[in-house]
C-alpha positions in Angstrom: 0.0 0.0 0.0 1.4 3.4 -1.0 1.8 5.8 1.8 -1.1 8.3 1.9 0.2 11.6 3.1 -3.3 13.2 2.9 -4.8 11.5 6.0 -3.4 13.9 8.6 -4.4 16.9 6.4 -7.9 15.5 6.1 -8.2 15.0 9.9 -6.8 18.4 10.6 -9.2 20.3 8.3 -12.1 18.5 10.1 -11.0 19.1 13.7 -12.9 22.4 14.2 -16.0 21.3 12.4 -18.9 20.0 14.5 -21.0 18.3 11.8 -20.6 17.2 8.2 -22.9 16.6 5.3 -21.4 14.0 2.9 -22.6 14.1 -0.6 -22.0 11.4 -3.2 -23.0 12.2 -6.8 -26.7 12.2 -7.8 -28.3 8.8 -8.5 -25.3 7.2 -6.6 -23.7 3.9 -7.6 -21.9 1.5 -5.1 -18.6 3.3 -5.4 -20.2 6.6 -4.5 -22.3 5.2 -1.6 -19.5 3.1 -0.1 -17.0 5.9 -0.3 -19.4 8.2 1.5 -20.0 5.6 4.2 -16.2 5.0 4.6 -15.5 8.7 5.0 -18.3 8.9 7.6 -16.9 5.9 9.6 -13.3 7.2 9.4 -14.2 10.7 10.7 -16.4 9.2 13.4 -13.7 6.9 14.6 -10.8 9.4 14.5 -12.4 12.7 15.3 -15.9 12.0 16.7 -17.5 14.0 13.9 -21.2 13.6 13.4 -22.2 13.3 9.8 -24.9 12.2 7.4 -24.6 10.7 3.9 -27.3 12.2 1.6 -27.8 11.9 -2.1 -29.7 13.8 -4.7 -31.7 11.9 -7.4 -32.9 8.4 -7.0 -31.6 4.8 -6.6 -33.2 3.5 -9.8 -31.0 0.6 -10.6 -32.1 -2.6 -8.7 -28.5 -3.4 -8.0 -28.0 -0.1 -6.2 -31.2 -0.4 -4.2 -30.2 -4.0 -3.2 -26.7 -2.8 -2.3 -28.1 -0.2 0.0 -30.7 -2.4 1.7 -28.6 -5.6 2.0 -25.6 -3.7 3.5 -27.9 -1.5 5.7 -26.4 1.7 4.4 -27.9 4.7 6.2 -27.7 7.2 3.3 -30.8 9.3 2.9 -32.4 11.4 0.2 -31.1 14.9 0.2 -33.2 17.8 1.4 -32.6 21.6 1.2 -32.7 21.7 5.0 -29.6 19.5 5.2 -27.5 22.5 4.2 -28.7 24.5 7.2 -28.4 21.7 9.6 -24.7 20.8 8.9 -21.8 23.2 9.3 -19.7 21.8 6.4 -20.0 19.7 3.2 -17.9 16.9 1.8 -18.1 15.6 -1.7 -17.1 12.0 -2.6 -16.9 10.5 -6.1 -17.8 13.9 -7.6 -16.6 17.5 -7.7 -18.3 20.9 -7.2 -20.0 22.4 -10.2 -19.5 19.2 -12.1 -23.2 18.9 -13.0 -23.8 15.6 -11.2 -24.1 16.7 -7.6 -26.9 18.7 -5.9 -24.7 21.3 -4.3 -26.2 24.8 -4.2 -24.1 27.4 -5.9 -23.7 29.4 -2.7 -22.3 26.4 -0.8 -18.5 25.7 -1.0 -17.4 22.2 0.1 -14.8 21.7 2.8 -13.7 18.3 1.4 -13.5 16.9 -2.1 -12.4 13.3 -2.7 -12.7 11.8 -6.1 -11.1 9.5 -8.7 -12.2 11.4 -11.7 -9.9 13.9 -13.4 -9.8 17.3 -11.7 -12.2 19.9 -12.9 -11.3 23.6 -13.2 -14.1 24.3 -10.8 -12.7 22.1 -8.0 -11.6 24.2 -5.0 -11.8 23.3 -1.3 -9.7 23.5 1.8 -9.1 19.8 1.4 -9.0 18.0 -2.0 -7.7 14.6 -2.9 -8.3 14.0 -6.6 -6.6 10.7 -7.8 -7.6 9.8 -11.4 -5.0 7.0 -11.3 -7.3 5.0 -9.1 -10.0 2.8 -10.6 -12.5 3.7 -7.8 -12.9 6.4 -5.2 -13.3 3.5 -2.7 -9.6 2.8 -3.2 -8.7 6.2 -1.8 -10.9 5.7 1.3 -9.6 2.2 1.9 -6.1 3.5 2.0 -7.2 6.2 4.5 -8.7 3.5 6.7 -5.6 1.3 6.5 -3.2 4.1 7.3 -5.4 5.1 10.3 -5.2 1.6 11.6 -9.0 1.1 11.3 -10.3 -2.3 10.2 -13.7 -1.7 8.6 -16.6 -3.6 10.0 -18.0 -6.5 8.0 -20.7 -4.6 6.1 -18.6 -1.6 5.3 -15.8 -3.9 4.1 -18.3 -5.7 1.9 -19.6 -2.4 0.6 -16.1 -1.2 -0.3 -15.1 -4.5 -1.9 -18.3 -4.5 -4.0 -17.6 -0.9 -5.0 -14.2 -1.9 -6.3 -15.3 -4.9 -8.3 -18.4 -3.1 -9.7 -16.5 0.1 -10.7 -13.7 -1.9 -12.4 -15.8 -4.8 -13.6 -14.1 -7.3 -11.4 -10.7 -5.6 -11.7 -10.7 -5.7 -15.5 -11.4 -2.1 -16.5 -9.4 1.0 -15.6 -7.7 -0.9 -12.8 -4.4 -0.1 -11.1 -2.1 -2.0 -8.7 -3.5 0.1 -5.8 -7.1 -1.1 -6.6 -5.8 -4.7 -6.6 -4.0 -4.2 -3.3 -7.2 -2.7 -1.8 -9.3 -5.6 -3.0 -6.8 -8.1 -1.6 -7.0 -6.4 1.8 -10.8 -6.5 1.8 -11.4 -9.9 0.3 -11.2 -11.9 3.6 -13.3 -9.2 5.4 -16.2 -9.2 3.0 -19.4 -11.3 3.0 -19.4 -12.9 -0.4 -22.9 -14.3 -0.2 -24.2 -10.8 0.2 -22.1 -9.8 -2.8 -23.7 -12.4 -4.9 -27.2 -11.2 -3.9 -26.3 -7.7 -4.8 -24.7 -8.5 -8.1 -27.7 -10.7 -9.2 -30.8 -8.9 -7.8 -34.3 -9.8 -8.6 -35.6 -7.4 -11.3 -39.1 -6.0 -11.6 -41.2 -6.1 -14.8 -40.4 -2.5 -15.7 -36.8 -3.4 -16.1 -37.5 -6.0 -18.7 -40.0 -3.7 -20.5 -37.3 -1.0 -20.6 -34.7 -3.4 -21.8 -37.0 -4.7 -24.5 -37.6 -1.2 -25.8 -34.0 -0.2 -25.5 -32.8 -3.2 -27.6 -35.3 -2.2 -30.3 -33.7 1.3 -30.3 -30.1 0.0 -30.6 -28.2 0.0 -33.9 -24.7 -1.0 -35.1 -22.3 0.2 -37.7 -19.1 -1.9 -38.2 -17.5 -1.8 -34.7 -19.8 1.0 -33.3 -23.0 0.3 -31.3 -25.4 3.0 -30.3 -28.8 3.6 -28.8 -31.2 6.6 -28.5 -33.5 5.6 -25.7 -35.9 8.6 -25.5 -37.4 8.5 -21.9 -36.0 6.1 -19.4 -37.6 5.3 -16.0 -34.3 5.7 -14.1 -31.2 7.6 -15.3 -28.6 5.0 -14.5 -30.2 2.7 -17.0 -28.3 4.6 -19.7 -24.9 3.5 -18.2 -26.3 0.0 -17.4 -27.2 -0.5 -21.1 -23.9 0.9 -22.3 -22.0 -1.6 -20.2 -24.2 -4.4 -21.6 -24.0 -3.4 -25.3 -20.3 -2.9 -25.4 -20.0 -6.7 -24.8 -21.4 -7.3 -28.3 -18.8 -9.3 -30.3 -16.5 -7.1 -32.3 -17.9 -3.9 -30.8 -15.2 -1.4 -29.8 -17.2 1.7 -29.0 -20.7 2.2 -27.5 -22.6 5.5 -27.2 -26.0 5.7 -25.5 -28.4 8.6 -24.7 -31.6 8.6 -22.6 -33.8 11.3 -21.2 -34.9 11.4 -17.6 -37.1 14.3 -16.6 -35.4 17.4 -18.0 -31.9 15.9 -18.4 -30.2 14.0 -21.2 -28.0 11.3 -19.8 -25.1 10.1 -21.9 -22.7 7.1 -21.6 -19.7 6.2 -23.6 -17.9 2.9 -23.4 -14.9 1.3 -25.3 -12.9 -1.8 -25.2 -9.7 0.1 -25.9 -7.7 0.3 -22.6 -6.1 3.7 -23.4 -8.8 5.4 -25.3 -9.3 8.4 -23.0 -13.1 8.1 -23.2 -13.6 10.8 -20.6 -11.7 13.4 -22.6 -13.5 12.3 -25.8 -16.9 12.7 -24.3 -16.1 16.1 -22.9 -15.1 17.2 -26.4 -18.3 15.8 -27.9 -20.6 17.5 -25.3 -18.5 20.7 -25.2 -20.2 23.6 -23.4 -23.7 22.0 -23.8 -23.3 20.2 -20.5 -21.0 18.3 -18.3 -19.0 15.1 -18.8 -16.2 13.1 -17.2 -14.7 9.6 -17.0 -11.6 7.6 -17.6 -9.8 5.6 -20.3 -12.6 3.1 -21.1 -15.7 4.6 -19.5 -17.4 8.1 -19.5 -20.6 9.7 -18.7 -22.2 13.1 -19.1 -25.4 15.1 -18.8 -27.1 18.0 -20.6 -30.0 19.9 -19.2 -33.1 20.0 -21.5 -35.4 22.3 -19.5 -37.0 24.9 -21.7 -36.2 23.0 -25.0 -38.9 22.0 -27.4 -39.2 18.4 -28.6 -37.6 19.4 -31.9 -34.7 21.1 -30.1 -34.2 18.0 -27.9 -34.2 15.7 -30.9 -31.8 18.1 -32.7 -29.4 18.1 -29.8 -29.2 14.3 -29.7 -28.6 14.2 -33.5 -25.8 16.7 -33.1 -24.2 14.6 -30.3 -24.3 11.4 -32.4 -22.9 13.2 -35.4 -20.0 14.6 -33.2 -19.2 11.2 -31.8 -19.2 9.8 -35.4 -16.8 12.5 -36.4 -14.5 11.9 -33.5 -14.4 8.2 -34.2 -13.8 8.6 -37.9 -17.2 7.4 -39.0 -19.3 8.9 -41.8 -21.8 11.5 -40.6 -24.5 10.0 -42.8 -23.8 6.3 -41.9 -26.5 3.7 -42.6 -27.0 1.9 -39.3 -28.2 -1.7 -38.9 -30.8 -2.4 -36.2 -29.4 -4.7 -33.5 -32.6 -6.6 -33.6 -34.4 -7.1 -36.8 -38.2 -6.6 -36.4 -40.1 -9.7 -37.5 -42.7 -9.4 -40.3 -46.3 -10.0 -39.2 
């Protein structure tokens, strides 16, 4: 384990603070929830700081709901009153003004811990931005180890699951530090619980959404894409992108879907050094926000106030821009992934 010189700095900046609101990103995934819980536990054990983990958005993906319930994670839905109740704010697995966290513009965070590339808007008394890690959980695990704190069983299980889900079982955007962290956690985790979380029972709506989504999916050579119109939970866009990129011979996947007044965008690739995050930021430009790593990226564009024609035009523009960046013809002739049967 690499020596983490940030721990003392973190504890020092927290000493005078009586309470802390910990915010993962909106619609949080296991890495975001586990990292928030780990920070909460670390500060409680070392400094006696009272804190709450609260998230904006929803837990739409069944895996994420099962993760929270099976591991008894006490994260709550974010309310505006939280910002009056707590004296300071910490962001985990996200950064201020990044477009994916419900941080009021007048509130400046005390702490920012993330594994995504640093944004120009990221400023705080304490920051630890480490894009060389495959998961934010790795950073928190190193804090716990340096502090001499063995995480309790359910927290260890949450952190271990965060690592394997974020890196697809240590196969995507993974580093030696992630592997060391997972090796430390493996004997501490409850693997039967992990199996339940990874393979949750799905409701009917999921299969209906998947059926519609596959009908909206197309291919062109090694590219696969989908325009999903409305989705019933925002993280379905990323979930589908992870699924579609597994198509044989596919090397790039681009998926868009609308949830309420936002367009959610996911980019996936099988190339280990493709810099997908940088590519998606270029595609979205000033229209919205995006971030990611070598093989995985996500973004969001606000649609409020736009007509249906404007929303459709925006999506067409984004697809044309990704085609251009990948060297594909702008007027390509796509092939439906699933051919519709003749009645």
